[in-house]
C-alpha positions in Angstrom: 0.0 -0.1 0.0 2.5 2.2 0.9 4.4 2.0 -2.3 1.3 2.3 -4.4 0.8 6.0 -2.5 4.4 6.6 -2.9 4.1 5.7 -6.6 0.9 8.1 -6.8 2.4 10.6 -5.3 5.5 10.7 -7.5 3.2 10.6 -10.4 1.6 14.0 -9.5 4.9 15.8 -9.1 5.5 14.5 -12.0 2.5 15.8 -13.9 2.5 19.0 -12.2 6.3 19.7 -13.0 5.8 18.0 -16.6 2.4 20.6 -17.0 4.5 23.7 -15.4 7.4 23.6 -17.6 5.0 23.3 -20.6 3.7 26.8 -19.4 7.2 27.8 -18.8 8.7 31.0 -21.2 12.2 30.9 -22.0 14.6 32.0 -19.5 17.8 32.3 -22.0 19.9 35.5 -21.6 18.6 38.4 -23.5 20.9 38.4 -26.5 20.3 42.5 -27.4 21.7 42.8 -23.4 24.5 40.7 -24.2 24.9 43.3 -27.5 25.1 46.0 -25.4 27.2 44.7 -23.1 30.2 44.8 -25.6 29.0 48.2 -26.7 29.6 50.0 -23.8 33.2 51.9 -23.9 35.5 52.4 -21.5 37.4 54.5 -24.0 34.4 57.3 -24.3 33.6 56.9 -20.5 37.2 57.9 -20.0 37.0 60.5 -22.6 33.4 62.1 -20.9 35.2 62.1 -17.5 38.1 64.0 -19.0 35.9 66.6 -20.4 33.8 67.0 -17.5 37.1 67.6 -15.3 38.9 69.8 -17.7 35.8 72.5 -16.7 38.1 73.5 -13.6 35.4 73.7 -11.2 31.9 72.4 -11.6 30.2 74.0 -8.0 26.6 74.4 -7.9 27.9 78.2 -7.2 30.7 78.8 -10.0 30.6 80.1 -12.9 27.1 79.7 -15.1 27.9 81.9 -18.1 31.6 81.2 -18.8 31.8 78.9 -22.3 34.8 76.6 -21.1 35.0 76.9 -16.7 32.5 76.2 -14.3 28.8 74.8 -13.9 26.9 76.7 -16.5 30.0 75.0 -18.9 29.7 71.8 -18.1 25.7 71.7 -18.0 25.7 72.8 -21.6 28.4 70.4 -23.0 26.1 67.4 -21.1 23.5 69.2 -22.7 24.7 69.2 -26.4 25.9 65.6 -25.8 22.7 64.2 -25.1 21.4 66.5 -28.5 24.1 64.2 -30.4 23.0 61.2 -28.9 19.5 62.0 -29.7 20.4 63.0 -33.9 22.1 59.6 -34.1 18.8 57.7 -32.5 16.2 60.0 -35.0 15.4 62.4 -32.2 14.7 59.4 -30.2 15.0 61.1 -26.8 13.7 64.3 -25.3 16.6 66.4 -24.0 15.3 69.3 -22.0 17.0 71.4 -19.2 15.0 71.5 -15.9 15.8 74.9 -14.0 14.7 76.1 -10.8 15.6 79.3 -8.7 16.8 77.4 -5.3 16.3 79.3 -2.5 18.7 80.4 0.2 19.9 77.3 1.9 22.7 76.4 4.5 24.9 75.9 1.4 23.1 78.2 -0.5 24.1 81.8 0.1 21.9 83.7 -2.2 19.0 82.0 -4.5 20.9 80.4 -7.3 19.1 79.4 -11.1 20.4 74.9 -10.7 19.6 73.4 -13.9 19.2 69.2 -14.2 19.7 68.2 -17.6 17.7 65.3 -19.1 17.1 63.3 -21.7 14.2 60.7 -21.9 13.5 57.9 -23.7 9.5 57.2 -24.1 8.3 53.4 -23.7 6.4 51.9 -26.8 3.9 49.8 -24.7 4.1 51.4 -21.2 5.5 54.4 -21.3 4.1 55.3 -17.8 6.0 52.9 -16.1 9.2 55.2 -15.5 12.5 54.3 -14.1 15.8 56.9 -13.4 18.9 56.8 -13.5 21.3 59.9 -12.6 24.6 60.9 -11.6 25.3 64.6 -10.4 27.3 66.9 -12.3 28.5 69.4 -10.0 31.3 69.0 -8.1 33.8 70.4 -4.6 36.6 70.8 -3.3 37.2 70.9 0.6 34.8 74.2 1.2 31.0 73.1 -0.4 30.1 77.2 -1.1 33.7 77.5 -2.8 33.1 78.1 -6.8 36.2 79.7 -7.2 38.8 76.5 -6.6 39.9 74.0 -8.7 37.1 71.0 -7.9 38.2 68.7 -11.1 35.6 66.3 -9.5 36.1 63.2 -11.9 35.1 60.3 -9.5 32.7 62.7 -7.5 31.1 62.2 -9.8 32.1 62.9 -13.1 32.1 59.1 -13.2 28.8 59.0 -12.7 27.8 61.1 -15.0 29.7 60.0 -17.6 28.0 56.8 -16.9 24.4 58.0 -17.4 25.6 59.6 -20.7 26.8 56.4 -21.9 23.8 54.3 -20.9 22.0 57.0 -23.2 24.3 56.5 -26.0 24.3 52.6 -26.0 20.6 52.0 -25.2 18.7 54.7 -27.0 19.6 52.5 -29.6 17.1 50.3 -29.2 13.4 50.0 -27.8 11.6 49.6 -24.3 8.0 49.2 -23.1 8.5 51.1 -20.5 10.1 54.7 -20.3 13.8 55.4 -19.1 15.2 58.8 -17.9 18.8 59.3 -18.3 19.5 62.1 -15.6 22.7 64.4 -14.7 21.6 66.7 -11.4 23.0 69.7 -10.3 23.0 70.8 -6.4 24.1 67.3 -5.1 26.8 68.6 -2.7 24.9 71.8 -1.6 21.9 69.0 -0.1 21.0 67.0 -2.9 19.4 69.8 -4.2 18.6 68.9 -7.8 17.5 65.5 -7.5 15.0 67.1 -4.6 13.4 68.9 -7.2 12.8 66.3 -9.5 11.6 64.0 -7.1 9.1 66.5 -5.7 8.2 67.3 -9.6 7.4 63.7 -10.4 4.8 63.8 -7.4 3.4 66.7 -8.3 2.6 65.0 -12.0 2.0 62.2 -10.8 5.2 60.7 -12.5 5.3 56.4 -11.9 8.8 56.0 -10.7 8.9 52.4 -10.8 12.6 52.5 -10.0 16.1 54.9 -9.7 19.5 54.4 -9.6 21.9 56.8 -8.7 25.6 56.6 -9.6 27.8 58.1 -7.4 31.6 57.8 -7.3 32.0 54.2 -9.1 35.4 55.4 -11.0 36.8 52.3 -8.9 39.5 54.4 -7.3 42.7 53.5 -8.3 44.6 53.5 -4.8 42.2 50.6 -3.9 43.2 48.2 -7.2 44.4 45.7 -4.8 41.5 45.2 -2.8 39.8 41.9 -2.4 36.3 44.2 -3.0 37.9 45.0 -6.6 35.6 43.1 -8.8 32.4 44.8 -7.3 30.5 47.5 -6.9 28.4 48.7 -3.4 24.5 48.7 -3.8 22.8 50.5 -1.0 19.6 50.4 0.1 17.3 50.6 3.2 15.1 48.4 4.7 12.3 49.9 6.2 10.9 52.4 3.8 11.7 56.6 4.7 7.8 57.4 3.4 6.7 55.0 5.7 3.0 55.4 7.7 2.3 54.2 11.3 -0.1 52.0 9.5 2.2 50.6 7.2 4.4 50.1 10.2 1.7 48.5 12.1 1.6 46.1 9.7 5.7 45.6 8.8 6.1 44.8 12.1 3.5 42.1 12.1 4.9 40.2 9.5 8.6 40.9 9.4 8.5 42.6 6.5 12.0 45.0 7.1 14.0 43.5 4.8 11.4 44.0 2.0 11.1 47.2 1.3 10.6 48.1 -2.6 14.2 49.3 -2.9 15.3 45.9 -1.3 13.3 44.4 -4.2 15.3 46.2 -6.6 18.8 45.7 -5.1 17.9 42.0 -5.2 16.8 42.4 -9.1 19.9 44.3 -9.8 21.9 42.0 -8.5 20.2 39.0 -9.6 20.2 40.6 -13.5 23.6 41.1 -13.1 25.1 37.5 -11.9 23.2 36.0 -15.2 25.3 38.5 -17.4 28.3 39.1 -15.6 31.1 36.8 -14.7 33.8 38.8 -13.4 32.3 41.8 -11.6 29.1 41.7 -9.4 27.1 43.2 -7.3 28.0 43.7 -3.3 24.3 44.7 -2.0 24.7 46.1 1.5 21.7 46.7 3.4 21.9 50.6 4.6 20.8 53.7 3.0 24.0 55.4 2.9 27.6 55.5 3.9 27.9 57.0 7.6 27.7 60.4 7.5 27.1 60.7 3.4 24.3 60.5 1.8 23.2 60.4 -2.1 20.4 61.8 -5.0 18.6 58.4 -4.1 17.3 59.5 -0.6 14.9 62.5 -2.0 12.7 59.7 -4.3 13.1 57.2 -1.5 11.5 59.9 0.9 8.7 60.6 -1.3 8.1 56.7 -1.5 10.1 55.6 -5.1 12.0 52.5 -4.9 15.6 54.2 -5.5 19.3 52.6 -4.7 22.8 54.4 -4.8 25.6 52.5 -6.7 29.2 53.4 -5.1 32.2 52.1 -5.7 33.5 48.9 -3.2 36.5 51.0 -1.5 37.3 54.4 -1.4 39.8 57.1 -1.1 38.9 60.2 0.8 42.3 62.1 0.1 40.7 61.9 -3.6 37.2 63.5 -2.6 35.7 66.8 -1.8 39.6 68.0 -1.3 41.4 71.4 -2.9 43.8 70.0 -5.4 47.4 69.8 -3.4 50.4 68.0 -2.5 50.7 68.1 1.2 53.8 66.4 3.3 54.6 64.1 0.2 51.2 63.1 -0.2 48.6 64.3 -3.5 45.1 65.1 -2.6 42.5 65.6 -5.0 40.0 64.4 -7.3 41.7 64.2 -10.6 41.4 61.8 -13.5 44.7 59.7 -13.1 42.9 58.5 -9.8 40.0 56.9 -11.8 39.9 53.1 -12.8 37.6 53.7 -16.6 37.5 50.0 -16.7 35.7 49.7 -13.7 33.7 52.7 -14.2 32.6 51.1 -17.8 31.6 47.6 -15.8 28.9 49.5 -13.2 27.6 51.3 -16.1 27.3 47.5 -17.4 25.6 46.7 -14.2 23.1 49.7 -14.8 22.4 48.9 -18.7 21.8 45.1 -17.8 19.6 45.9 -14.9 17.8 49.1 -16.4 16.8 46.6 -19.8 16.0 44.4 -17.7 13.5 46.4 -15.8 12.2 48.0 -19.1 11.6 44.9 -20.9 10.0 43.3 -18.1 6.0 43.3 -17.7 4.9 45.7 -14.6 5.1 44.5 -11.3 1.5 42.2 -10.1 -0.5 44.8 -8.0 -2.8 44.0 -5.2 -0.4 41.0 -4.3 -1.4 39.7 -0.7 -1.1 36.6 1.4 -4.6 35.6 2.5 -5.1 35.0 6.0 -8.8 33.9 6.0 -7.9 30.8 7.3 -5.6 28.5 9.7 -3.3 26.4 7.6 0.3 24.9 7.1 -0.4 26.2 3.4 0.4 29.7 2.0 -2.7 31.2 -0.3 -1.6 33.8 -2.4 -3.5 36.4 -4.1 -2.8 38.9 -6.7 -4.7 41.1 -9.8 -4.0 40.3 -12.9 -1.7 42.1 -15.2 -2.8 43.7 -18.4 0.4 43.2 -20.2 0.0 42.0 -23.7 2.8 39.8 -24.3 2.4 38.4 -20.3 2.8 34.9 -19.9 2.3 34.0 -16.4 3.7 35.1 -13.2 6.6 33.1 -10.8 6.1 32.6 -6.9 9.8 33.0 -4.8 10.5 32.2 -1.3 13.0 32.1 1.1 13.9 31.4 4.5 13.7 34.1 6.7 17.0 34.2 7.3 18.3 34.6 3.9 19.1 37.9 1.9 17.9 36.9 -1.6 15.4 35.2 -2.9 16.8 31.4 -3.1 13.7 29.2 -5.2 11.1 30.1 -7.6 7.8 28.4 -9.4 6.5 29.5 -12.6 2.7 29.2 -11.9 1.6 30.3 -14.8 -1.1 33.1 -15.9 -3.5 32.7 -12.9 -3.8 35.3 -9.9 -3.7 32.6 -6.9 -1.6 30.3 -5.9 -1.4 27.8 -2.6 2.1 26.6 -1.6 1.1 23.3 -0.2 2.6 22.0 3.2 5.0 25.8 3.7 3.5 28.0 6.5 3.8 31.2 6.2 4.7 31.7 8.9 8.3 30.0 8.6 9.0 31.3 4.6 9.1 35.1 3.2 7.0 34.9 -0.3 6.9 37.0 -3.3 5.3 37.2 -6.8 6.4 38.8 -9.3 5.5 39.5 -13.1 7.1 37.3 -16.4 6.5 37.9 -20.1 7.0 35.3 -23.3 10.4 36.2 -24.1 11.4 35.2 -20.4 11.5 38.9 -19.0 10.8 39.3 -15.4 9.2 41.9 -13.2 11.3 42.8 -9.5 9.7 40.5 -6.6 6.4 42.0 -4.9 6.1 41.2 -1.7 2.9 40.3 -0.3 1.3 42.0 2.6 -1.6 39.9 4.6 -4.9 40.0 3.7 -8.6 38.5 4.1 
């Protein structure tokens, strides 16, 4: 009798596996993403970093009308580069200067015009879904309010700005379902001012930003070449959301969701996709919003409720950040191009591109995902709303132990809106659900909330 039961169970599991396998979409690496990986050029990134450093200073308080020195010259050069890229792709980009008057502030001694330079690649089938990638093009020496001193800012943050320009150059030659915004911002060193203005405007216009990446200090400073962390980039990501309401906090505490914010899911997605395509360079997830005593342009987006992360080199050298250019006791201080590893920056650019392309090609995240708590059971009942994507293949349910940093298990469940994980208690695992299209592109995971 036991043998018959075992055979019957084995046959049932086999039939289930065959059915799921038959429905499962293609999971091969995307050939176009592989091609873009090869197109990203360290030489172009080097040329852009050297050009940005050549403006002498890009301090937000520096000259705005000098054609060769100051933040105005850098602003106009970036704008011109985006225009050239757009011309090369048949005017596929909307290129604009987002200028606003910043009132007097702790690091702004008098009202000052700040300008974000933006290039938008509109999505084809789901243009209202938006992803933003940024770097800040302003720089500083030892004092953030000194607009006269030399502040070449090669690593901080010409490296991030060059990465964004290179992403626009390579990705603009393709079409994506969702919209991608390539953005370089000013006023970061004065208090994240350019990013904050953009995030505020995004809220006012009800822009649906599904993910935001900021690239800040991604030059792979050459003095750290022998570090054991050399071949990876840090992705900083917050757990408890900055925008969390009291009710959301109560729910999070009740289910143990401290490690499953939208930002954490975005970081996991970046790592997952990067690992799929890159063999000699990887993502190092750091479960912090940012470094000690520091902050980046992702923070205003987090505060407005958007999923956002920061990418930064694995090891920093503070003699080459926020320093007046000088030699002191035989030690050179200053953020100059010779301390940037351009191939490292190209690899960080590839990490950005892989994740952005995967996100913008994938279907939207499932909405209203929930764990059903209507019955006491050792099963886990999940449900979610149906997606409207035309090329949707179905959904994938993922899970992990509560102590695991990343999703470790998954099953493709088909084009359904409910799933029961048998003999797997919701008390013992974390679950999630994601949408998958017919080409195998996957959305980020959505962490379900408890519902009846």
